[in-house]
C-alpha positions as a Markdown table, in Angstrom:
| # | Residue | x | y | z |
|---|---|---|---|---|
| 1 | Met | 133.2 | 55.5 | 75.4 |
| 2 | Pro | 133.0 | 57.8 | 78.4 |
| 3 | Ile | 136.1 | 59.8 | 79.5 |
| 4 | Phe | 136.5 | 61.1 | 83.1 |
| 5 | Leu | 137.2 | 64.5 | 84.6 |
| 6 | Leu | 137.8 | 65.8 | 88.1 |
| 7 | Gly | 137.9 | 69.6 | 88.8 |
| 8 | Ile | 138.0 | 72.2 | 91.5 |
| 9 | Gly | 137.7 | 76.0 | 91.8 |
| 10 | Cys | 137.3 | 78.7 | 94.5 |
| 11 | Met | 136.8 | 82.4 | 95.3 |
| 12 | Trp | 137.2 | 84.7 | 98.3 |
| 13 | Ile | 134.7 | 87.5 | 98.9 |
| 14 | Gly | 134.9 | 90.2 | 101.6 |
| 15 | Met | 132.0 | 91.7 | 103.6 |
| 16 | Ala | 131.8 | 94.2 | 106.5 |
| 17 | Trp | 130.0 | 95.9 | 109.4 |
| 18 | Gly | 130.4 | 99.2 | 111.1 |
| 19 | Glu | 130.5 | 103.0 | 110.8 |
| 20 | Ser | 132.5 | 106.2 | 111.5 |
| 21 | Pro | 135.3 | 107.8 | 109.5 |
| 22 | Ile | 138.1 | 105.4 | 108.7 |
| 23 | Gln | 141.2 | 105.6 | 110.9 |
| 24 | Pro | 144.8 | 104.9 | 110.1 |
| 25 | Ala | 145.2 | 101.1 | 109.8 |
| 26 | Glu | 146.3 | 99.4 | 113.0 |
| 27 | Gln | 149.8 | 98.0 | 113.0 |
| 28 | Gly | 149.2 | 95.4 | 115.6 |
| 29 | Ser | 149.4 | 91.7 | 115.0 |
| 30 | Arg | 146.3 | 89.7 | 114.2 |
| 31 | Gln | 145.2 | 86.8 | 116.4 |
| 32 | Thr | 143.5 | 83.7 | 115.1 |
| 33 | Leu | 140.9 | 81.9 | 117.3 |
| 34 | Thr | 139.1 | 78.6 | 116.7 |
| 35 | Leu | 136.0 | 77.5 | 118.5 |
| 36 | Ala | 138.2 | 75.7 | 121.1 |
| 37 | Asp | 139.4 | 79.2 | 122.2 |
| 38 | Leu | 136.0 | 80.5 | 122.8 |
| 39 | Pro | 133.2 | 80.0 | 125.4 |
| 40 | Pro | 130.9 | 77.1 | 124.7 |
| 41 | Val | 128.4 | 77.7 | 121.9 |
| 42 | Pro | 124.9 | 78.2 | 123.2 |
| 43 | Lys | 122.2 | 75.7 | 122.1 |
| 44 | Glu | 120.4 | 78.1 | 119.8 |
| 45 | Leu | 123.6 | 78.7 | 117.7 |
| 46 | Lys | 125.1 | 75.3 | 117.9 |
| 47 | Ser | 123.6 | 73.9 | 114.7 |
| 48 | Leu | 124.7 | 77.0 | 112.7 |
| 49 | Val | 128.2 | 77.0 | 114.1 |
| 50 | Gln | 128.8 | 73.3 | 113.8 |
| 51 | Gln | 127.6 | 73.2 | 110.2 |
| 52 | Asn | 129.8 | 76.0 | 109.0 |
| 53 | Glu | 133.6 | 76.1 | 109.2 |
| 54 | Leu | 134.4 | 79.3 | 111.2 |
| 55 | Thr | 137.7 | 81.0 | 112.0 |
| 56 | Phe | 137.8 | 84.2 | 114.1 |
| 57 | Leu | 140.5 | 86.9 | 113.6 |
| 58 | Ile | 141.1 | 89.5 | 116.2 |
| 59 | Gly | 142.9 | 92.8 | 115.5 |
| 60 | Gly | 145.1 | 94.1 | 112.7 |
| 61 | Glu | 143.9 | 95.8 | 109.6 |
| 62 | Arg | 140.5 | 95.0 | 108.2 |
| 63 | Pro | 141.1 | 92.0 | 105.9 |
| 64 | Ser | 139.2 | 93.3 | 102.9 |
| 65 | Leu | 141.4 | 96.5 | 102.9 |
| 66 | Ala | 144.6 | 94.6 | 103.5 |
| 67 | Asp | 143.8 | 92.1 | 100.7 |
| 68 | Gly | 142.0 | 94.5 | 98.3 |
| 69 | Val | 138.9 | 92.3 | 97.9 |
| 70 | Arg | 135.3 | 93.3 | 97.3 |
| 71 | Ser | 133.3 | 94.4 | 100.4 |
| 72 | Thr | 129.8 | 95.5 | 101.1 |
| 73 | Gly | 131.3 | 98.4 | 103.2 |
| 74 | Gly | 132.6 | 101.6 | 101.8 |
| 75 | Gln | 136.2 | 102.6 | 102.0 |
| 76 | Ser | 135.5 | 105.8 | 103.9 |
| 77 | Arg | 133.9 | 104.2 | 106.9 |
| 78 | Arg | 135.3 | 102.5 | 110.0 |
| 79 | Phe | 134.2 | 98.9 | 110.5 |
| 80 | Asp | 134.5 | 96.9 | 113.7 |
| 81 | Ala | 133.9 | 93.5 | 112.2 |
| 82 | Glu | 133.8 | 91.7 | 108.9 |
| 83 | Thr | 132.8 | 88.3 | 107.5 |
| 84 | Arg | 134.5 | 86.8 | 104.5 |
| 85 | Phe | 133.3 | 83.7 | 102.8 |
| 86 | Arg | 135.4 | 81.4 | 100.6 |
| 87 | Met | 133.4 | 79.3 | 98.2 |
| 88 | Ser | 134.9 | 76.4 | 96.3 |
| 89 | Phe | 133.6 | 73.6 | 94.2 |
| 90 | Arg | 134.6 | 70.1 | 93.2 |
| 91 | Phe | 133.1 | 67.9 | 90.5 |
| 92 | Asp | 133.6 | 64.4 | 89.2 |
| 93 | Ser | 132.2 | 63.6 | 85.8 |
| 94 | Ser | 132.4 | 61.4 | 82.7 |
| 95 | Cys | 131.8 | 62.7 | 79.2 |
| 96 | Ser | 131.7 | 61.8 | 75.6 |
| 97 | Trp | 131.8 | 63.7 | 72.4 |
| 98 | Glu | 129.2 | 63.8 | 69.7 |
| 99 | Thr | 128.6 | 65.5 | 66.4 |
| 100 | Val | 125.8 | 68.1 | 65.9 |
| 101 | Lys | 123.8 | 67.1 | 62.8 |
| 102 | Asp | 122.9 | 69.8 | 60.3 |
| 103 | Pro | 120.1 | 68.5 | 58.0 |
| 104 | Arg | 121.3 | 70.9 | 55.3 |
| 105 | Thr | 124.7 | 69.2 | 55.2 |
| 106 | Pro | 124.1 | 65.7 | 56.6 |
| 107 | Asp | 127.4 | 64.3 | 55.2 |
| 108 | Ser | 129.8 | 66.8 | 56.8 |
| 109 | Val | 130.7 | 67.6 | 60.4 |
| 110 | Lys | 130.8 | 71.2 | 61.3 |
| 111 | Gln | 129.9 | 71.3 | 65.0 |
| 112 | Leu | 130.5 | 69.3 | 68.1 |
| 113 | Ala | 128.9 | 68.8 | 71.5 |
| 114 | Val | 130.0 | 67.2 | 74.8 |
| 115 | Arg | 127.7 | 64.9 | 76.8 |
| 116 | Val | 128.4 | 65.2 | 80.5 |
| 117 | Lys | 127.4 | 62.9 | 83.3 |
| 118 | Phe | 128.1 | 64.5 | 86.7 |
| 119 | Lys | 128.8 | 61.9 | 89.4 |
| 120 | Arg | 129.5 | 64.4 | 92.1 |
| 121 | Val | 129.1 | 68.1 | 92.4 |
| 122 | Arg | 129.9 | 69.8 | 95.7 |
| 123 | Leu | 130.0 | 73.4 | 96.8 |
| 124 | Ser | 132.0 | 74.1 | 100.0 |
| 125 | Val | 132.0 | 77.3 | 102.0 |
| 126 | Thr | 134.3 | 78.5 | 104.8 |
| 127 | His | 134.1 | 81.7 | 106.8 |
| 128 | Arg | 136.5 | 84.1 | 108.5 |
| 129 | Ile | 135.0 | 86.6 | 111.0 |
| 130 | Trp | 137.3 | 89.5 | 111.9 |
| 131 | Phe | 136.9 | 91.8 | 114.9 |
| 132 | Arg | 138.8 | 95.0 | 115.4 |
| 133 | Asp | 138.6 | 94.3 | 119.1 |
| 134 | Met | 137.6 | 91.0 | 120.8 |
| 135 | Pro | 134.0 | 91.2 | 122.2 |
| 136 | Glu | 133.7 | 90.6 | 125.9 |
| 137 | Arg | 134.3 | 86.9 | 126.5 |
| 138 | Asp | 131.5 | 86.4 | 129.0 |
| 139 | Gly | 128.9 | 87.7 | 126.5 |
| 140 | Phe | 130.7 | 86.7 | 123.3 |
| 141 | Trp | 127.8 | 84.7 | 121.8 |
| 142 | Glu | 125.3 | 87.4 | 122.7 |
| 143 | Ser | 127.3 | 90.2 | 121.1 |
| 144 | Pro | 125.1 | 92.2 | 118.6 |
| 145 | Leu | 128.2 | 92.5 | 116.5 |
| 146 | Leu | 128.8 | 88.8 | 116.4 |
| 147 | Leu | 125.1 | 88.0 | 115.8 |
| 148 | His | 125.0 | 90.3 | 112.8 |
| 149 | Glu | 128.1 | 88.5 | 111.4 |
| 150 | Leu | 126.5 | 85.2 | 112.0 |
| 151 | Asp | 123.5 | 86.3 | 109.8 |
| 152 | His | 126.1 | 86.7 | 107.0 |
| 153 | Val | 127.2 | 83.1 | 107.7 |
| 154 | Arg | 123.5 | 82.0 | 107.6 |
| 155 | Ile | 123.3 | 83.4 | 104.1 |
| 156 | Ser | 126.5 | 82.0 | 102.6 |
| 157 | Gly | 126.2 | 78.7 | 104.5 |
| 158 | Asp | 122.6 | 78.1 | 103.5 |
| 159 | Pro | 122.3 | 74.6 | 102.1 |
| 160 | Arg | 119.8 | 76.0 | 99.6 |
| 161 | Ile | 122.7 | 78.0 | 98.0 |
| 162 | Ala | 124.7 | 74.8 | 97.5 |
| 163 | Asn | 121.7 | 72.9 | 96.2 |
| 164 | Arg | 120.9 | 75.7 | 93.7 |
| 165 | Phe | 124.5 | 75.5 | 92.5 |
| 166 | Arg | 124.4 | 71.7 | 92.1 |
| 167 | Gln | 121.1 | 71.8 | 90.2 |
| 168 | Ser | 122.3 | 74.5 | 87.9 |
| 169 | Val | 125.5 | 72.5 | 87.1 |
| 170 | Leu | 123.4 | 69.4 | 86.4 |
| 171 | Gln | 121.5 | 71.3 | 83.7 |
| 172 | Asn | 124.7 | 71.3 | 81.7 |
| 173 | Ser | 124.4 | 67.7 | 80.7 |
| 174 | Arg | 125.0 | 68.6 | 77.0 |
| 175 | Ile | 127.4 | 71.4 | 76.1 |
| 176 | Glu | 127.1 | 72.5 | 72.5 |
| 177 | Leu | 130.2 | 74.2 | 71.0 |
| 178 | Thr | 130.0 | 77.0 | 68.5 |
| 179 | Arg | 131.2 | 76.4 | 65.0 |
| 180 | Glu | 134.2 | 78.5 | 65.7 |
| 181 | Glu | 135.0 | 76.4 | 68.8 |
| 182 | Ser | 134.4 | 73.2 | 66.9 |
| 183 | Glu | 136.5 | 73.9 | 63.8 |
| 184 | Pro | 140.0 | 73.3 | 65.3 |
| 185 | Leu | 138.9 | 70.2 | 67.1 |
| 186 | Ile | 137.3 | 68.8 | 64.0 |
| 187 | Ala | 140.4 | 69.5 | 62.0 |
| 188 | Met | 142.6 | 67.8 | 64.6 |
| 189 | Ala | 140.3 | 64.8 | 64.8 |
| 190 | Tyr | 140.4 | 64.4 | 61.0 |
| 191 | Arg | 144.2 | 64.6 | 61.0 |
| 192 | Lys | 144.3 | 61.7 | 63.6 |
| 193 | Leu | 141.7 | 59.7 | 61.6 |
| 194 | Asn | 143.6 | 60.1 | 58.3 |
| 195 | Ser | 146.9 | 59.0 | 59.9 |
| 196 | Arg | 145.4 | 55.6 | 60.7 |
| 197 | Trp | 145.8 | 52.9 | 58.1 |
| 198 | Phe | 143.3 | 50.5 | 59.7 |
| 199 | Gly | 140.8 | 50.4 | 62.5 |
| 200 | Arg | 139.3 | 53.7 | 61.8 |
| 201 | Gly | 136.3 | 54.7 | 63.9 |
| 202 | Pro | 133.9 | 57.6 | 64.2 |
| 203 | Leu | 135.4 | 61.0 | 64.1 |
| 204 | Val | 134.6 | 61.7 | 67.8 |
| 205 | Thr | 136.7 | 58.7 | 69.0 |
| 206 | Tyr | 139.7 | 60.9 | 68.2 |
| 207 | Leu | 138.8 | 63.5 | 70.8 |
| 208 | Asn | 139.5 | 63.0 | 74.5 |
| 209 | Ala | 139.0 | 64.4 | 77.9 |
| 210 | Gly | 141.7 | 67.0 | 77.5 |
| 211 | Glu | 139.8 | 68.6 | 74.7 |
| 212 | Ala | 136.5 | 68.5 | 76.6 |
| 213 | Arg | 137.8 | 69.9 | 79.9 |
| 214 | Pro | 137.9 | 73.6 | 79.1 |
| 215 | Phe | 134.3 | 73.6 | 77.9 |
| 216 | Ile | 133.0 | 71.7 | 81.0 |
| 217 | Lys | 135.0 | 73.8 | 83.3 |
| 218 | Thr | 133.7 | 77.0 | 81.7 |
| 219 | Ala | 130.1 | 75.9 | 82.0 |
| 220 | Ile | 130.6 | 75.0 | 85.7 |
| 221 | Gln | 132.6 | 78.2 | 86.3 |
| 222 | Thr | 129.7 | 80.2 | 84.9 |
| 223 | Glu | 127.3 | 78.7 | 87.4 |
| 224 | Phe | 129.8 | 79.1 | 90.2 |
| 225 | Asp | 130.2 | 82.8 | 89.4 |
| 226 | Arg | 126.5 | 83.3 | 89.4 |
| 227 | Thr | 126.3 | 81.6 | 92.8 |
| 228 | Val | 129.0 | 83.8 | 94.3 |
| 229 | Glu | 127.3 | 86.9 | 92.9 |
| 230 | Leu | 123.9 | 85.9 | 94.3 |
| 231 | Thr | 125.5 | 85.4 | 97.7 |
| 232 | His | 127.3 | 88.7 | 97.5 |
| 233 | Val | 124.0 | 90.5 | 96.6 |
| 234 | Arg | 122.3 | 88.9 | 99.6 |
| 235 | Tyr | 125.1 | 90.0 | 101.8 |
| 236 | Gln | 124.6 | 93.6 | 100.4 |
| 237 | Glu | 120.9 | 93.4 | 101.1 |
| 238 | Leu | 121.5 | 92.3 | 104.7 |
| 239 | Asp | 123.8 | 95.2 | 105.3 |
| 240 | Arg | 121.5 | 97.7 | 103.5 |
| 241 | Ile | 118.3 | 96.7 | 105.3 |
| 242 | Thr | 120.0 | 96.4 | 108.8 |
| 243 | Glu | 122.4 | 99.3 | 108.2 |
| 244 | His | 125.3 | 96.9 | 108.9 |
| 245 | Gly | 123.7 | 95.4 | 111.9 |
| 246 | Gln | 122.4 | 98.6 | 113.6 |
| 247 | Arg | 118.7 | 97.7 | 112.8 |
| 248 | Gln | 116.9 | 94.4 | 113.4 |
| 249 | Val | 116.1 | 92.1 | 110.6 |
| 250 | Pro | 112.4 | 92.6 | 109.6 |
| 251 | Glu | 110.1 | 89.8 | 110.8 |
| 252 | Thr | 108.7 | 89.2 | 107.3 |
| 253 | Gly | 110.1 | 89.6 | 103.8 |
| 254 | Glu | 112.7 | 88.1 | 101.6 |
| 255 | Leu | 115.6 | 88.7 | 103.9 |
| 256 | Arg | 114.0 | 86.9 | 106.7 |
| 257 | Asp | 113.3 | 84.0 | 104.4 |
| 258 | Trp | 117.1 | 83.9 | 103.5 |
| 259 | Leu | 118.0 | 83.6 | 107.2 |
| 260 | Arg | 115.6 | 80.7 | 107.9 |
| 261 | Arg | 117.3 | 77.3 | 107.7 |
C-alpha cells in the first residue's frame, strides 16, 4: 500500500552589482522597505514585480559580506546594490517499496527500490534587493541600478526555472537503492517478518515511509541543487556580459532569451 510524505527545503544565494575599491563597512542601520513604501510601479514592470516577492533593503553592510554567502561580485570591489534570491521547495508524495529482481538469484532479495508518486512539487523564490543608498524616489523605477537588479529577478523568478525543477523531480518516479543501501533495510525487514507468527506478508510490507524518506529527499535535493546552481550561473553571466549593469543586455543571444518571460 502507498505511504505518504511531505517535505521542504531551501537555500539563500547572494548576488551583486558595482565597482571601485571596497571601503570600510558602513556602521549605519539598515532600512527595510516594501512596495507600499515606494512610488507606484509603472505598467511595464507591474507584472514582474507582482509575480515576485520583493523586499528592498537600504543602507548598512552589503548582505553577502555580512552573511558570508556566495556572490557574483569580488571581495575587492565596492558594490552599490545586490540582489539575493531564496529558493525553497515543497513536495507531497506517496510511495511504495519494491524488490529489485536479479535473474541470477531469483529466490533471494538483495536490492530495493522506491516507487514515488508526486502529488505536488512546488519551487518558490523570494528576493531581497539591497541598495547602499536609496535611489531618487521620483525616478526610482527608472534607475539603471534598479533595472539591472530586476534583470536578476527576471532570471531567478522565471517560471521556466520552476517548471524545469518540477519536471526533473517527476523523473524520479522510481529510485533504485544500491546493494549497500539496501542491505540494512532488507535485514531489518527480515527481522520484523521473522518475529511474526501469523499473517506474514511480502518482505516490503515491513518497510515504511520513514525508511523511504531519506532516499526521496536526496533525489529531490539533488535536482534542487542543480536548479540553484543553474540560476547562479545565469546570474554570473548577466553580470559578466553587462559588467554588473554598466553595459546594456545584447538584443540577441542566450542572455536575452533568459530575460524574456
